C-alpha positions in Angstrom: 20.9 -30.7 -12.7 19.1 -33.7 -11.2 15.3 -33.7 -10.7 15.5 -33.1 -6.9 17.7 -30.0 -7.3 15.6 -28.7 -10.2 12.4 -29.1 -8.2 13.9 -27.3 -5.2 15.0 -24.4 -7.5 11.5 -24.2 -9.0 9.9 -24.1 -5.5 12.2 -21.3 -4.5 11.4 -19.3 -7.6 7.7 -19.9 -7.0 8.0 -18.3 -3.5 9.3 -15.1 -5.1 6.6 -14.8 -7.7 5.2 -11.3 -7.9 1.6 -10.8 -6.8 -0.6 -7.8 -7.6 -3.3 -7.2 -5.0 -6.5 -5.8 -6.6 -9.9 -4.9 -5.2 -13.1 -6.8 -6.0 -15.6 -3.9 -5.5 -18.9 -5.8 -5.5 -20.5 -9.2 -5.8 -21.1 -8.9 -9.5 -17.3 -8.5 -10.1 -16.7 -11.5 -7.8 -19.2 -13.5 -10.0 -17.3 -12.4 -13.1 -14.1 -13.6 -11.6 -15.4 -17.0 -10.7 -17.6 -17.6 -13.8 -15.6 -15.9 -16.6 -12.1 -15.8 -15.0 -11.1 -12.2 -15.7 -10.4 -9.1 -13.8 -10.2 -5.5 -15.2 -7.9 -2.5 -14.5 -8.2 0.9 -16.1 -5.2 1.4 -18.4 -4.3 4.6 -16.6 -4.0 2.7 -13.3 -2.3 -0.4 -14.7 1.0 -0.9 -12.9 4.2 -0.9 -15.0 5.7 -3.6 -12.9 5.2 -7.2 -14.1 3.3 -9.7 -12.0 2.5 -13.4 -12.3 -0.4 -13.7 -9.9 -3.4 -11.6 -8.8 -4.9 -11.6 -5.3 -8.3 -10.2 -4.6 -9.2 -7.9 -1.7 -12.9 -7.8 -0.7 -14.0 -4.5 1.0 -16.4 -4.6 3.9 -19.2 -2.8 2.1 -19.5 -5.3 -0.7 -19.9 -8.7 1.0 -22.4 -9.9 3.5 -19.9 -12.2 5.2 -17.7 -9.4 6.5 -15.1 -8.6 3.8 -12.0 -6.6 4.7 -9.8 -9.5 3.7 -8.1 -11.4 0.8 -9.4 -14.9 0.4 -8.6 -15.8 -3.2 -5.8 -15.5 -5.7 -5.1 -16.8 -9.3 -2.3 -17.1 -11.8 -2.3 -14.6 -14.7 -2.9 -16.2 -18.1 -3.3 -13.2 -20.4 -3.5 -9.4 -20.5 -5.3 -7.5 -23.3 -6.4 -3.9 -23.7 -10.1 -3.5 -24.6 -12.9 -0.9 -24.2 -15.0 -1.1 -21.0 -18.1 -1.5 -23.1 -16.7 -4.7 -24.6 -16.3 -6.1 -21.1 -19.6 -4.9 -19.8 -22.0 -4.5 -22.8 -25.0 -3.9 -20.5 -23.4 -0.7 -19.3 -23.0 0.9 -22.6 -24.1 4.3 -21.2 -21.6 4.2 -18.4 -19.4 7.4 -18.2 -16.3 5.3 -18.8 -17.8 3.0 -21.4 -15.3 4.0 -24.1 -12.3 4.0 -21.8 -9.5 1.5 -22.3 -9.2 -1.2 -19.7 -6.8 -4.1 -19.3 -8.6 -7.4 -19.2 -6.6 -9.9 -17.2 -7.5 -13.5 -17.8 -6.6 -15.8 -14.9 -6.4 -19.5 -14.3 -8.0 -21.5 -11.5 -9.2 -19.4 -8.6 -7.5 -20.7 -5.5 -8.4 -20.1 -1.9 -5.8 -19.1 0.7 -5.2 -21.4 3.7 -6.6 -18.5 5.8 -7.8 -15.0 4.9 -5.4 -12.1 5.0 -7.3 -9.6 7.2 -7.3 -5.8 7.0 -7.0 -5.4 10.8 -6.5 -1.6 11.1 -8.5 -1.1 8.8 -6.9 0.8 6.0 -8.0 1.7 2.5 -6.6 -1.0 0.1 -5.8 -0.3 -3.5 -3.3 -1.9 -5.9 -0.1 -3.2 -4.2 2.6 -5.7 -4.7 3.7 -8.7 -2.6 5.1 -12.2 -3.1 3.4 -15.5 -3.3 5.1 -16.7 -0.2 4.0 -13.7 1.8 0.5 -14.0 0.4 0.2 -17.6 1.6 1.7 -17.0 5.1 0.6 -13.4 6.0 -2.1 -13.1 8.7 -2.9 -9.4 7.9 -2.4 -6.7 5.4 0.5 -5.2 7.5 2.6 -8.3 7.3 1.6 -8.9 3.7 3.2 -5.7 2.6 6.1 -5.8 5.1 4.9 -2.6 6.7 6.1 -1.8 10.2 3.2 -1.7 12.7 3.9 1.8 13.7 0.5 2.2 15.3 1.1 -0.7 17.7 4.5 0.9 18.6 2.8 4.3 19.3 -0.1 2.7 21.2 2.4 1.0 23.6 4.3 4.2 24.0 1.2 6.2 24.8 0.3 3.6 27.4 3.7 3.8 29.0 3.5 7.6 29.0 0.0 7.4 30.6 -1.5 9.4 27.7 -5.1 8.6 27.0 -5.8 8.3 23.3 -8.7 7.3 21.1 -7.5 5.0 18.3 -9.1 4.9 14.8 -11.2 8.0 15.5 -13.7 8.9 12.8 -14.5 12.5 12.1 -16.9 14.3 9.7 -15.8 17.8 8.6 -17.3 20.3 6.1 -20.4 22.1 5.2 -23.7 20.4 4.5 -23.5 18.6 1.2 -19.7 18.9 1.1 -18.8 16.9 4.2 -15.6 14.7 4.2 -15.1 11.7 6.5 -11.7 10.9 7.8 -10.2 8.3 10.1 -7.5 9.5 12.4 -4.9 7.0 13.8 -5.1 8.5 17.3 -7.1 11.4 18.7 -6.6 13.2 22.0 -9.3 15.5 23.5 -7.7 18.6 25.1 -9.3 21.5 27.0 -8.7 23.9 24.1 -9.0 21.6 21.1 -8.4 18.2 19.6 -5.1 16.6 18.5 -4.9 14.2 15.5 -1.8 12.0 15.5 -1.0 10.2 12.2 1.5 7.4 11.9 2.9 7.5 8.3 4.3 4.2 7.1 6.9 4.7 4.3 5.3 2.4 1.8 1.7 3.6 2.5 2.5 7.3 2.4 5.3 7.7 -0.2 3.2 8.0 -3.4 2.4 11.4 -4.8 -1.3 10.6 -4.8 -1.2 9.6 -1.1 0.9 12.7 -0.1 -1.7 14.9 -1.8 -4.5 13.1 0.2 -2.6 13.6 3.4 -2.2 17.3 2.7 -5.9 17.7 2.0 -6.8 15.8 5.1 -4.5 18.0 7.3 -5.8 21.2 5.7 -9.5 20.2 6.4 -8.8 19.1 9.9 -6.9 22.3 10.8 -9.7 24.4 9.2 -12.0 22.8 11.8 -9.8 23.4 14.8 -7.7 20.2 14.9 -3.9 20.2 15.6 -2.3 17.6 13.4 0.9 15.8 14.3 2.4 13.5 11.7 5.1 11.0 12.8 7.1 9.1 10.1 7.9 5.4 10.3 11.6 6.2 10.7 10.8 8.6 13.7 8.5 6.1 15.3 11.0 3.2 15.1 14.2 5.0 15.8 13.1 7.7 18.3 9.6 6.9 19.7 10.3 9.1 22.7 10.8 12.2 20.5 7.3 11.6 19.0 5.8 11.3 22.5 7.5 14.5 23.6 5.9 16.3 20.6 2.6 15.1 21.7 3.1 16.1 25.3 4.2 19.6 24.3 1.1 19.9 22.2 -1.2 18.7 25.0 0.3 21.3 27.3 -0.1 24.0 24.7 -3.8 23.1 24.5 -4.4 23.2 28.2 -4.0 19.6 29.1 -6.5 16.7 28.6 
């Protein structure tokens, strides 16, 4: 194999490199990443799937410049299991000080050509993508190859002349036990509120996420909401059926 062909093959392989997206929760951890070149994951949450790169999601609450995006990534150099207290000796009294963590040492920290924004926004935890997608994606949706079901439903609501409130925040529960939820679309009716959730296959297929969805639905219904969940397959293959479900529910609740 000549050098030109070999280089082309290596470039193609590099595009398909597996990338694990992790979360940098605060500025201290960002400092550790840049100064000491390591990232930690609790052993119980460590993915079984192999990965060659790490990308780092910055949540909005942690960074003064805005957050809600991925700016940096790095190649994995070494993985080793250690106690949390060995990584963070100043936190020896931490509740998880003696828990096992995987310390992932990384190479040079690289900055993406442009940030990958969480435009919806959605809660981001561990997820896999490829190096090519990481370098070219403009938002989290395209990074994970998730269908933009909310955009499809938003257009369908507009065509059907149904007024909705997207990304509606609601606080439910007794004092001291309140839970905050974000609803994909909310509709105010004369005899109640409708919560419409668009369930992407990748985002809602895990056992943990399904349990969260059930808890969310139960709490919302307890406080008078009517919940409609539309799957990705339903939204893509039969959007009109989803709209008809919404229309019937609006009629049942006395109209908007």
